N, C-alpha and C positions, 0 to 999 in steps of 0.2 A: 504493499499499500504505499502511496506517495503523499508525502505532506508538501504543500506548496512552498513553505518558507524553509524547511529543513530537509528537502530531498536530499539523496545522495550527491546530486550533481551540484545542489547549492552549498553543501556543508563547507568545502574548502573556501569559497567565497565568503561565508557567514564567519569562518574562523580567521580568515585574512581581515576581514572588517573588525573583528574583534581585537586581533593584535594591532592593527592600526590604531583603534580608538584607544588602547591602553597606551601606546606610544604617544600618542595625541594628548591623552591626559597628562603624563609624565612632561610633555613638552609644555602645557599649561604651566606647571610649576616652574619649569625653567623660564618661561616668558614672564610670569607674575613676579617670580623672585627677582630676576634681573631688572625688572622695571621698578621694582619697589627699591632696590638697592641704589639704582641710577638716579632716581627721582628723590626717593627720601635722605638717603645718606651722602650721594654724591652732588646733589643739587642739580642736576640736569633736568631740563623742561620736559614734562611728560611726553611731548610731542616727538621729542627727538629721541628720549629713552626708549619709547615704544618702538622705533624704527630699529634701534639696537638690539632690544629684547626680541623683536620678531625674527632678526637674522640669527641670533643664538639658538633660537627654538627651531628654526628651519635646519640649521646644521645638526642640531641634536636629533630631531625626527628623522632626518636623512638617514643618519647612521643607524639607528634603532629599527626603523623600517626596512633598510636594505639587509641589515642582519637578523632580522626576526620575522617581520610580516611578509615579506618578499625574499626570503632567504632561498627560495628554489630559483629564483630569476636573477641571480647575481651575475654580473657581467664576466665574460671569460679574459678579457684583455684589459690593458690600462687604458686604452682609448675607450673602451666600453664603460668603464669606471666614469672617465671624465664626462662622458656623454649624459649618462645617467645622473650624475649629480648636478650637471648644468641643466638638464631637463626638471629635475626635482626643485631646482632653485627657480627655474623659470616659473613653474606651475604653482609651487607654494608660495613663491614672491608676490605673483600676481593675485593669488587669491588673499594672500596676507594683506597686501596694500589696498586691493579694490574692494576688500570686504572688512578685514578686521581693522585697518587703520582707519577706513573712511567712517566705519560705525563708531569707533572709539571717538573720533573727533566730532561727528554729528552730535552723539548721545552726551557728550561731556559739554561742548560748546553749545549747544541750542537747547537741551534739555536739562543741563545743569546735575547731570548724574556723575557720580563718583567714579574718577577715570579708571579704577581698578574693576569696577562692574562693567563699565561700557567695553573695556577690553574683553571680559569674559565672554560678553554677549556676542562681541564681534568674532572671537575665537570660534564659538558655537556654530554661528551662522556660516563659516567657512568649511566646516569639516566634512560636509557630503561632497562637496564640489572638489575640494582637495583629495578624497579618495577615489573618486571618480577618475579625476586626471592621473592619479598615481597608478591606479589600477589598468587603465587603457593605454596610457601613454609613457609615463616614467619608467614603469616597470612591465613592459608588455610581455604576453606570453610568447616564448621563443616558437618560431615557425616548427610545426611538426608535420610528420606525414599522417598521422591518424589522430583520433580524439584523444583529448587529454581528460582523464577523470579526476586529476586534482584541481580543476579550476573549471 
């Protein structure tokens, strides 16, 4: 009997999304923690500290996603690694800037919401789009001759 959400064919995608989500949650700690340190202790304006925090979390998330969530899709060459990290940076960077940073600014500046709350809302809004880009473009399934039951 097949279940729509947890069928055999979907389990690897569900597992991969779970791992991606755990990575993302850990990345939130990196983002929020570095944002707090830069803003509260180093005196950097939250607008600029947020960009540095996003960058730190992008690098952290790339590393954990590559070695855990998409460990079966590791590049075989140095060139492949370089292409993968650039693609991840492009996709995560675009999502982070287009979604996370814009929501942070709009909610904080226009709605007077505390900047850390605005930041968390922006992170959550970008998660689904980021997973889709990672799954389909950054860490694509290698070309195979037959069907892949792992994905």
